[in-house]
C-alpha positions in Angstrom: 1.0 22.6 -41.3 -1.9 21.3 -39.1 -1.3 20.2 -35.5 0.2 16.8 -35.5 -1.3 13.8 -33.6 1.1 11.6 -32.0 -1.5 9.3 -30.4 -0.3 5.6 -30.7 3.4 6.5 -30.7 5.7 5.5 -27.7 6.2 8.7 -25.9 9.9 8.1 -26.0 9.8 8.0 -29.7 8.0 11.3 -30.1 11.0 13.5 -30.1 12.5 11.3 -33.0 9.2 11.5 -34.9 9.4 15.2 -34.6 13.0 15.3 -35.9 12.3 13.2 -38.8 9.1 15.1 -39.8 11.2 18.5 -39.6 13.9 16.9 -42.0 11.2 15.5 -44.3 9.3 18.8 -44.5 12.7 20.5 -45.4 13.1 18.0 -48.3 9.6 18.2 -49.6 9.7 22.0 -49.5 12.5 21.9 -52.2 11.3 22.8 -55.7 12.8 19.6 -57.3 14.2 17.4 -54.3 16.6 14.8 -55.6 19.1 12.0 -54.5 21.8 14.7 -53.5 19.2 16.5 -51.3 18.1 13.3 -49.8 21.7 12.2 -49.0 22.5 15.6 -47.5 19.1 15.9 -45.3 19.1 12.0 -44.4 22.6 12.5 -42.7 21.0 14.8 -40.2 18.6 12.2 -38.8 20.9 9.2 -39.2 19.1 7.4 -42.1 20.5 6.2 -45.4 19.2 8.2 -48.4 17.2 5.1 -49.6 15.4 4.9 -46.0 15.0 8.7 -46.1 13.4 8.7 -49.7 11.0 6.0 -48.8 9.9 7.8 -45.6 9.5 11.0 -47.8 7.0 9.3 -50.1 4.9 8.0 -47.0 5.0 11.4 -45.3 4.0 13.1 -48.7 1.1 10.7 -49.2 -0.2 10.2 -45.6 1.0 12.9 -43.3 0.6 10.4 -40.4 3.4 10.4 -37.7 2.6 6.8 -36.8 4.1 5.7 -40.1 7.4 7.6 -39.4 8.4 5.6 -36.5 7.5 2.3 -34.8 4.5 2.5 -32.5 3.9 1.7 -28.9 5.7 -1.6 -27.7 4.4 -4.3 -25.7 1.4 -6.8 -25.7 -0.8 -4.3 -23.8 -1.0 -2.2 -26.9 -1.6 -5.0 -29.5 -5.2 -5.6 -30.4 -4.6 -7.8 -33.4 -4.9 -11.5 -33.5 -7.6 -11.9 -30.9 -10.0 -14.5 -31.9 -13.6 -13.4 -32.0 -14.7 -16.2 -30.0 -12.0 -15.2 -27.4 -13.6 -11.8 -27.3 -16.9 -13.2 -26.8 -15.8 -15.3 -23.9 -14.1 -12.5 -22.2 -17.3 -10.4 -22.5 -19.4 -13.1 -21.2 -17.1 -13.6 -18.1 -16.7 -10.0 -17.4 -20.5 -9.3 -17.3 -21.0 -12.6 -15.3 -18.3 -11.7 -12.6 -19.3 -10.1 -9.3 -18.4 -6.4 -8.7 -15.5 -7.1 -6.4 -13.8 -9.9 -8.7 -10.2 -8.9 -9.6 -8.9 -8.6 -13.0 -6.7 -11.5 -12.1 -9.7 -13.6 -11.1 -11.5 -12.7 -14.4 -8.5 -13.2 -16.6 -8.0 -16.7 -15.1 -11.6 -17.6 -15.7 -11.3 -16.3 -19.3 -8.2 -18.4 -19.9 -9.9 -21.5 -18.6 -12.6 -21.2 -20.8 -10.6 -20.3 -23.9 -8.5 -23.4 -23.1 -11.7 -25.5 -23.1 -12.6 -24.1 -26.6 -8.9 -24.2 -27.8 -8.7 -20.6 -28.5 -5.9 -18.3 -27.5 -7.0 -15.9 -24.8 -6.4 -12.3 -24.7 -3.5 -10.9 -22.7 -4.3 -9.8 -19.2 -3.6 -6.1 -20.1 -6.2 -6.6 -22.8 -8.6 -8.2 -20.3 -8.2 -5.0 -18.1 -9.1 -2.9 -21.1 -12.3 -5.0 -21.7 -13.1 -4.5 -17.9 -12.8 -0.9 -18.1 -14.8 -0.5 -21.1 -17.6 -2.8 -19.6 -17.6 -0.6 -16.5 -17.8 2.7 -18.5 -20.7 1.2 -20.6 -22.5 0.3 -17.3 -22.7 -3.4 -18.3 -21.1 -4.4 -15.0 -21.5 -3.2 -11.6 -18.6 -1.2 -10.1 -17.2 -2.2 -6.8 -17.3 -0.3 -3.5 -19.1 2.8 -2.3 -18.7 6.0 -4.3 -15.9 8.3 -2.8 -13.0 10.4 -3.8 -9.5 9.1 -3.2 -6.3 11.1 -3.1 -3.1 9.1 -4.1 -0.2 8.9 -6.5 0.9 7.2 -9.7 4.6 7.0 -11.0 5.6 6.5 -14.5 8.7 4.8 -16.0 9.7 7.7 -18.3 13.2 9.1 -18.5 13.1 12.9 -18.6 16.1 15.2 -19.5 18.0 17.0 -16.9 16.6 14.6 -14.1 18.3 11.8 -12.2 18.4 8.5 -14.2 16.3 6.8 -11.6 13.7 9.7 -11.1 10.2 9.1 -12.3 7.4 11.6 -13.1 4.7 11.6 -10.5 1.0 12.1 -10.7 -1.0 13.2 -7.6 -4.7 12.7 -8.3 -8.1 13.0 -6.7 -9.9 10.0 -8.2 -13.6 9.4 -8.2 -14.0 5.7 -7.3 -15.2 3.2 -8.2 -15.5 4.8 -11.7 -11.8 5.6 -11.8 -12.3 9.1 -13.2 -9.7 11.7 -12.4 -11.4 14.8 -10.8 -8.3 17.0 -10.1 -4.6 16.2 -10.5 -1.0 17.6 -10.2 2.1 16.4 -12.2 5.7 16.8 -11.4 8.7 15.4 -13.3 11.1 16.8 -10.6 11.8 14.5 -7.4 12.9 17.6 -5.5 9.6 19.3 -6.2 6.8 16.7 -5.7 3.2 17.5 -6.8 1.4 19.7 -4.1 -1.3 18.2 -2.0 -2.3 21.9 -1.2 -2.7 22.7 -4.7 -4.7 19.6 -5.4 -7.2 20.3 -2.6 -7.6 23.9 -3.7 -8.6 22.8 -7.1 -10.7 19.9 -5.6 -12.8 22.5 -3.4 -13.2 24.8 -6.4 -14.8 22.1 -8.3 -17.4 21.3 -5.5 -21.1 21.9 -6.4 -23.2 22.9 -3.4 -26.4 20.7 -3.3 -24.8 17.9 -5.3 -24.2 14.4 -4.0 -21.7 14.7 -0.9 -19.0 12.2 -1.3 -16.5 11.0 1.4 -12.9 12.4 0.7 -10.2 9.6 1.4 -6.6 10.4 2.0 -3.8 8.8 4.0 -2.6 10.2 7.3 0.6 11.5 6.0 -1.1 13.7 3.3 -3.7 14.7 6.0 -1.0 16.0 8.3 0.8 17.7 5.5 -2.3 19.5 4.2 -3.9 20.5 7.4 -3.7 24.3 6.7 -5.1 23.8 3.2 -7.9 21.6 4.5 -8.9 24.2 6.9 -8.8 26.9 4.2 -11.0 24.8 1.9 -13.5 24.2 4.7 -12.4 20.6 4.6 -11.2 20.3 8.2 -13.7 17.5 9.0 -11.7 15.2 6.6 -9.7 12.6 8.5 -6.7 10.5 7.3 -6.9 6.7 7.0 -4.0 4.7 8.1 -4.1 2.2 5.3 -2.6 3.3 2.1 -4.9 4.9 -0.4 -2.4 3.4 -3.1 -4.4 0.0 -2.5 -7.5 1.6 -3.7 -6.0 3.2 -6.7 -4.0 -0.1 -7.6 -7.4 -2.0 -7.5 -9.1 0.7 -9.7 -6.3 1.1 -12.5 -4.5 -2.2 -12.3 -1.2 -0.6 -13.3 -2.8 1.4 -16.4 -3.6 4.9 -17.0 -4.9 5.4 -20.5 -2.0 4.1 -22.6 0.6 4.5 -19.9 2.0 1.9 -17.4 2.0 3.1 -14.0 3.5 2.2 -10.5 1.2 2.4 -7.6 3.3 1.2 -4.7 5.8 3.7 -2.9 8.2 0.7 -2.3 8.4 0.3 -6.0 8.7 4.0 -6.9 12.5 3.7 -7.3 13.0 0.9 -9.8 15.9 0.1 -11.8 16.7 2.8 -14.4 14.5 3.0 -17.5 16.7 3.9 -20.3 15.9 4.4 -23.9 16.3 1.1 -25.6 17.0 2.1 -29.2 18.1 5.1 -31.1 14.5 5.8 -32.0 13.8 6.4 -28.3 14.9 9.6 -26.5 14.4 11.0 -23.0 11.6 13.6 -23.0 11.9 17.1 -22.0 9.8 18.2 -18.9 7.1 19.8 -21.2 6.8 16.9 -23.4 6.7 14.4 -20.2 3.9 16.6 -18.6 2.0 16.6 -21.9 2.1 12.7 -22.2 0.7 12.2 -18.6 -1.9 15.0 -19.1 -3.0 13.1 -22.2 -3.1 9.7 -20.4 -5.4 11.3 -17.8 -7.7 12.7 -20.5 -7.7 9.2 -22.2 -8.6 7.6 -19.0 -11.4 10.1 -18.2 -12.9 9.7 -21.8 -13.0 5.8 -21.1 -14.9 6.3 -17.9 -17.1 9.2 -17.9 -17.8 11.9 -20.6 -17.4 14.6 -18.1 -16.6 15.2 -14.5 -20.0 14.9 -12.5 -21.2 17.4 -10.1 -20.1 16.6 -6.6 -19.8 17.9 -3.2 -17.6 16.6 -0.3 -19.2 15.2 2.8 -18.8 16.8 6.1 -17.7 20.1 4.7 -18.4 23.5 6.1 
């Protein structure tokens, strides 16, 4: 069987999709599967034999995991029902907005104009997706000087064998204002956070002598913790900034990395427990969680730049 594509399925529902597909393949591999077989196998995945037989027909005809379980939740994943005129208004407002306009300011203006024309406006997450696409296509100017910012993102994603209130973390070196992730580290274990030293080593390896030299921005805590790594990479001239780099990432990503919702503020990195909401949802194992976050990074980068541009770091030896 060819490699399955789980794009468009809530990460918490991927394990259940895999479980169902295994059962369906077992059933369809039988020479002449019948009701007795459906009853026996359906019990292993907690479905009635009628539900199971319906899924078996769907899987036989389409081999599409998205048809086996319900897809991603939430308004930010819904693209249906948006009036063409609302989309047109959105693009006009985005292209007319100044480079430093926030997504909230853009959304408010879109909502105002949609109300004038009595059409339903797109949701704010959808507006953000429009803004990202417009920036990636070069239809609107990007805000701020070009720079590489090191910061973190956290994800509401329960992981097996981890504390209920723990959240996977992404440490990233991000090219701004494009929002392209140049280098990154992922950890699902709160006792083993992603390594700044490792990130800096990767970032240094990716430098291209003679390319545009960009400032490297990191906060004072990361600068202090990574002093030896900076020296080893020839980046000792890099200084730490006292204001949090999380503000830069929050403005750039607006709480969204590819299909995943993220937390940017350290003060919000220990939220109320995010538990699976239905029996379709399951905590991910560590490998699955890392894969989901890696895929989100790739999705984000594909929407910003086709590939990482050549760069150097200003003030390096």
